[in-house]
C-alpha positions in Angstrom: 55.4 104.9 157.5 53.8 107.7 155.3 54.4 111.2 156.6 51.3 113.2 157.6 51.2 116.4 155.4 48.9 119.3 156.0 49.1 120.2 152.4 50.2 118.1 149.4 53.7 118.9 148.0 53.3 120.8 144.7 55.9 121.7 142.1 56.7 125.2 143.3 57.1 123.9 146.9 59.4 121.2 145.6 61.6 123.7 143.8 61.7 126.0 146.8 62.8 123.2 149.1 65.4 122.0 146.6 66.9 125.5 146.6 67.3 125.6 150.3 70.3 124.3 152.2 68.2 122.1 154.5 67.2 119.7 151.8 67.3 116.8 154.3 63.8 117.8 155.3 62.6 117.0 151.8 63.2 113.2 152.1 60.5 112.4 154.7 58.0 114.5 152.7 58.7 112.4 149.5 58.3 109.2 151.4 54.5 109.9 151.4 54.4 109.8 147.6 54.6 106.9 145.2 57.6 106.7 142.9 55.5 107.6 139.9 54.1 110.6 141.7 57.5 111.9 142.6 58.6 111.5 139.0 55.5 113.4 137.7 56.2 116.2 140.2 59.8 116.4 139.1 59.2 116.3 135.4 59.6 120.0 134.9 62.7 120.5 137.0 65.9 121.9 135.6 68.8 119.3 135.4 70.6 120.8 138.5 67.3 120.7 140.5 66.7 117.1 139.3 70.1 116.0 140.6 69.3 117.6 144.0 66.1 115.6 144.1 67.8 112.3 143.2 70.4 112.9 146.0 67.6 113.7 148.5 66.0 110.3 147.9 67.1 107.2 149.7 69.8 105.4 147.6 67.6 102.3 147.0 64.7 104.5 145.9 66.5 106.9 143.5 66.7 104.4 140.6 63.0 103.6 140.7 62.0 107.3 140.6 64.6 107.9 137.9 63.1 105.2 135.7 59.7 107.1 135.6 61.2 110.4 134.5 61.0 111.5 130.8 63.8 110.2 128.7 65.4 113.5 127.9 65.3 114.4 131.6 67.1 111.1 132.4 69.8 111.9 130.0 70.2 115.4 131.4 70.6 114.0 134.9 73.2 111.5 133.8 75.4 114.3 132.5 75.6 115.9 135.9 75.6 112.9 138.3 79.0 111.5 139.2 80.1 108.0 138.1 79.2 106.3 141.4 75.6 107.7 141.2 75.3 106.8 137.6 76.5 103.3 138.2 74.1 102.8 141.1 71.1 104.0 139.0 72.0 102.1 135.8 72.5 98.9 137.7 69.0 99.0 139.1 67.0 100.3 136.1 65.4 97.6 133.9 67.3 96.4 130.9 64.9 97.8 128.3 64.8 101.2 130.0 68.6 101.3 129.9 68.6 100.4 126.2 66.0 103.2 125.5 68.1 105.6 127.4 71.3 104.8 125.4 69.5 104.6 122.1 70.3 107.6 119.9 73.2 108.9 122.1 76.5 109.6 120.5 78.7 106.5 120.3 81.2 108.0 122.8 78.5 108.7 125.4 77.0 105.2 124.9 80.4 103.5 125.4 81.1 105.6 128.5 77.8 104.7 130.1 78.0 101.0 129.1 81.5 100.9 130.8 79.8 101.7 134.1 77.7 98.5 133.9 78.7 95.1 135.2 79.9 92.7 132.5 76.7 90.5 132.2 74.4 93.5 132.3 76.5 95.3 129.7 76.4 92.3 127.4 72.6 92.1 127.6 72.1 95.8 127.0 74.3 95.6 123.9 72.2 92.7 122.7 69.0 94.8 123.0 70.6 97.7 121.2 71.5 95.3 118.3 67.9 94.6 117.4 66.0 96.9 115.0 64.3 100.0 116.3 60.6 99.6 117.1 61.0 95.8 117.2 60.0 93.4 119.9 63.6 92.7 120.6 64.4 96.3 121.4 61.4 96.6 123.7 61.8 93.3 125.6 63.5 92.6 128.9 65.9 89.7 129.2 64.8 89.1 132.8 62.5 86.0 132.9 62.2 82.8 134.9 62.7 79.4 133.1 62.9 75.9 134.4 63.8 72.5 132.8 61.2 69.9 131.9 63.1 67.1 133.8 63.2 69.0 137.1 61.0 68.1 140.0 58.6 70.8 141.2 60.7 71.1 144.4 63.8 71.9 142.2 61.8 74.3 140.2 60.6 76.2 143.2 64.1 76.4 144.7 65.3 77.9 141.4 62.5 80.5 141.4 63.3 81.5 145.0 66.9 82.0 144.2 66.4 83.8 140.9 63.2 85.8 141.3 64.9 89.1 141.6 66.3 88.7 138.1 62.9 88.5 136.5 60.4 91.3 135.8 57.5 89.0 136.7 57.0 85.6 138.3 53.4 85.1 137.2 54.4 83.0 134.2 57.2 80.4 134.4 58.7 79.3 131.1 60.0 75.8 130.3 63.1 75.5 128.1 65.5 72.8 127.2 69.2 72.9 128.0 69.9 74.9 124.8 67.2 77.5 125.8 64.6 76.5 123.2 61.1 77.5 124.4 59.0 74.3 125.1 56.0 75.8 126.9 54.9 77.3 130.2 53.7 76.1 133.6 51.4 78.0 135.9 52.9 79.2 139.2 49.9 78.0 141.0 50.5 74.4 139.8 54.1 74.6 140.9 53.0 75.7 144.4 50.3 73.1 145.0 51.8 70.2 143.2 53.8 67.4 144.8 57.4 68.4 145.2 58.5 65.1 143.6 56.3 65.5 140.5 58.2 66.4 137.3 57.8 69.8 135.6 57.0 68.2 132.2 53.8 66.6 133.7 52.4 70.1 134.0 53.7 71.5 130.7 51.4 73.6 128.6 52.9 73.4 125.2 50.6 75.8 123.4 52.2 79.2 123.9 51.9 82.4 121.9 55.4 83.9 121.2 56.9 86.4 118.9 60.3 86.9 117.1 62.9 89.5 118.1 62.5 91.3 114.7 58.7 91.5 114.9 57.3 95.1 114.8 56.5 96.3 118.3 53.0 97.3 117.3 52.3 93.7 116.1 53.7 92.3 119.4 51.4 94.7 121.3 48.5 93.4 119.3 49.3 89.8 120.2 49.2 90.7 123.9 46.0 92.5 123.6 44.3 90.0 121.3 45.2 86.9 123.4 44.9 88.7 126.7 48.4 87.7 127.8 50.2 88.8 130.9 53.6 88.1 129.3 54.7 87.5 125.7 57.8 85.4 125.2 60.3 86.7 122.6 62.4 84.1 120.7 65.3 84.4 118.2 65.6 82.8 114.8 66.5 79.4 116.5 63.4 79.6 118.8 65.7 80.3 121.8 63.9 82.3 124.5 65.8 85.6 124.8 63.3 87.9 126.6 59.7 88.8 127.5 57.3 91.6 126.8 54.9 92.6 129.6 51.8 94.7 129.8 53.6 97.9 130.9 55.8 97.6 127.8 52.6 97.3 125.6 51.1 100.4 127.2 54.2 102.4 126.3 54.1 101.1 122.7 50.4 101.9 122.3 50.9 105.4 123.6 53.8 106.0 121.3 52.1 104.5 118.2 48.9 106.4 118.8 50.8 109.7 119.3 52.8 109.0 116.1 49.6 108.4 114.1 48.0 111.6 115.3 51.1 113.6 114.5 51.2 112.1 111.0 47.6 112.8 110.4 48.4 116.4 111.2 51.1 116.3 108.5 53.8 116.8 111.2 55.3 113.4 112.0 57.0 112.1 115.1 58.8 114.8 117.3 61.6 113.8 119.6 62.0 114.6 122.5 58.5 116.0 122.5 56.7 119.3 121.9 57.9 121.0 125.1 61.6 120.3 124.7 61.8 120.3 120.9 64.0 122.9 119.3 62.4 125.7 117.3 64.3 124.5 114.2 63.0 121.0 114.5 59.4 122.2 114.9 59.9 124.3 111.8 61.3 121.5 109.7 58.6 119.0 110.8 55.8 121.4 109.7 57.1 123.3 106.7 57.4 120.5 104.2 53.8 119.4 104.0 52.6 123.0 104.2 54.6 123.9 101.0 53.2 120.8 99.3 49.6 121.7 100.3 50.2 125.3 99.0 50.9 123.9 95.5 47.9 121.6 95.7 45.7 124.6 96.6 47.1 126.5 93.7 45.3 124.0 91.5 42.1 125.0 93.2 42.6 128.6 92.0 43.3 127.3 88.5 40.1 125.3 88.5 38.1 128.4 89.6 39.5 130.4 86.8 38.0 127.9 84.3 34.6 129.0 85.4 35.0 132.8 85.3 32.0 133.2 82.9 29.7 131.3 85.2 30.9 133.4 88.2 30.4 136.6 86.3 26.9 135.6 85.3 25.8 134.5 88.9 28.1 136.1 91.5 26.1 134.3 94.3 27.9 131.1 93.4 31.0 132.4 95.1 29.0 133.0 98.3 28.3 129.3 98.7 31.7 128.0 97.5 33.4 128.0 101.0 30.4 126.2 102.5 30.2 123.4 100.0 34.0 122.8 99.8 34.6 122.9 103.6 31.8 120.4 104.1 33.3 118.0 101.6 36.7 118.3 103.3 35.2 117.7 106.7 33.4 114.6 105.4 36.7 113.3 104.0 38.6 114.0 107.3 35.9 112.0 109.2 36.2 109.0 106.9 40.0 109.1 106.9 40.2 109.3 110.7 37.7 106.4 111.2 39.6 104.2 108.7 43.2 105.0 109.9 42.2 104.2 113.5 40.5 100.9 112.5 43.5 99.9 110.4 45.8 100.6 113.4 43.7 98.5 115.8 43.4 95.7 113.3 39.6 96.0 113.2 39.7 96.2 109.4 42.2 95.0 106.8 42.9 96.3 103.3 41.2 93.3 101.8 37.9 94.7 103.2 38.0 97.6 100.8 35.0 96.6 98.7 32.7 96.1 101.7 33.9 99.4 103.2 33.4 101.2 99.9 29.8 100.1 99.5 29.1 101.1 103.1 30.7 104.5 102.7 28.8 105.2 99.5 25.5 104.6 101.3 26.5 106.6 104.4 28.1 109.5 102.5 25.1 109.6 100.1 22.7 109.9 103.1 24.9 112.6 104.6 25.1 114.5 101.3 21.3 114.4 100.9 20.8 115.6 104.4 23.2 118.5 104.1 22.1 119.3 100.5 18.5 119.6 101.7 19.6 121.8 104.6 21.6 124.2 102.4 19.0 124.2 99.6 16.5 126.3 101.6 19.1 129.0 102.4 20.3 129.0 98.8 16.8 129.4 97.4 16.0 132.2 99.8 19.3 134.1 99.0 19.8 133.4 95.3 16.8 131.8 93.8 15.7 128.3 92.8 18.4 127.6 90.2 21.3 128.4 92.4 19.5 126.6 95.3 19.3 123.4 93.1 22.9 123.8 92.0 24.2 124.1 95.5 22.1 121.2 96.8 23.2 118.8 94.0 26.8 119.9 94.4 26.7 119.4 98.1 25.6 115.8 97.7 28.3 115.0 95.2 31.1 116.8 97.1 30.3 115.0 100.3 30.4 111.7 98.6 33.6 112.6 96.8 35.3 113.8 100.0 34.2 110.7 101.9 35.6 108.3 99.2 38.9 110.2 99.1 39.1 109.9 102.9 38.4 106.2 102.7 40.4 105.1 99.6 43.6 107.1 100.2 44.6 105.2 103.5 43.7 101.9 101.8 45.9 102.6 98.8 48.8 103.6 101.1 48.4 100.4 103.1 48.5 98.3 99.9 51.7 100.1 99.0 53.1 99.2 102.4 53.2 102.9 103.5 51.8 104.3 106.7 48.1 105.0 106.2 48.3 107.8 108.8 50.2 109.8 106.1 46.7 110.2 104.6 46.4 113.2 106.9 43.5 115.4 107.3 45.2 118.3 105.4 46.1 116.1 102.5 42.6 114.6 102.3 41.0 118.0 102.6 43.2 119.5 99.9 42.5 116.7 97.4 38.8 117.0 98.2 38.9 120.7 97.7 40.3 120.5 94.2 37.7 117.8 93.2 34.9 119.6 95.0 35.5 123.0 93.3 35.5 121.2 89.9 32.3 119.4 90.7 30.6 122.5 92.2 31.1 124.8 89.3 30.5 122.0 86.7 27.2 121.2 88.3 26.3 124.9 88.7 27.2 125.7 85.1 25.2 122.8 83.7 22.1 123.6 85.8 22.3 127.4 85.0 22.7 126.6 81.3 19.7 124.3 81.3 17.7 127.1 83.0 18.7 129.6 80.3 
């Protein structure tokens, strides 16, 4: 029964109680919280404090709370827990979570932890680790329920009752032959209400969406989302059912892939174990490379400006409007790039749609350029006269269109080259747009000022 608490347990209260000798009083307080809430509360604890928390929990509950902790915190706890505690936890955590925990550890540590697992469980975890990173096979769990087509419904139900604890879900029951080949599915409801003497193959639904173990995890997540599946079966090269992907697996994949895209668009790239726990050297290495590249790109901007020294000397007011025009073009490019990269990631658009997207972007960016050009024209005329006003307005239209096209086309080109379109980051799009925008701005201004005498 949940414990009545006058005040909710917060992080500082948790740390204080973990530091006291009478930690037994903590267990009843934690009973009033869900496992996920306990893990969220403990996410900032030091390893020694985390071990005290695990030991304060009921033995049957500790593995469940452990499974919701951040990956790096789990590894820190395993270094301190004794072998009996580690065995008890690893024996209860799901297969895919154990595989994620071991992935990336030194070979000696992986072998030591695997040795704590029972033989069958050790074999299945090794199998998961053998699949490519970021594949459906690495993400799946080998815990599923399968029945034979020749069984009666009574036999099938007896099997489900005896094996349900081995499966992550019982909502979908798979039908396989004696060799494990996936034949189809049966609904649990049909098994429950059908005659016990009826054969399973009379209820077989042969049309089933599945994926291969080497399929990219993002594509597998798209299948679940697109077909509104509760469970996605995963088969090997021989069509043998080897595991399943569930909705919670997909949520993890979507979160990771979205975070990765945002980091790449910021010219940073994936950071493990995360910003809070990342070493200073790692953060420096992740950021310095692109910044150096962009410095050299921007040096080109300075060289372009030097080509128009005479125009600048003749009309110094041109320099006043330069940051405004260039920044607007870069912002327009970042908008176009962000919209397209996200649409490519969700499957809303494909690279083959480039011509239609190009026509639409030309119209939209042209309208945006005219609007912004008209807005800045009034200020430019008032500050520097009609000739400069016209030059700034025309340049604004062209620069916005240029930036938008760069933001649109760069991700499409990278996609066709089988590169990550998120690499077309906002800084890269902005820098390319800046160079082109400076060239356009001064070329237009020089031409109009020359025509005006």
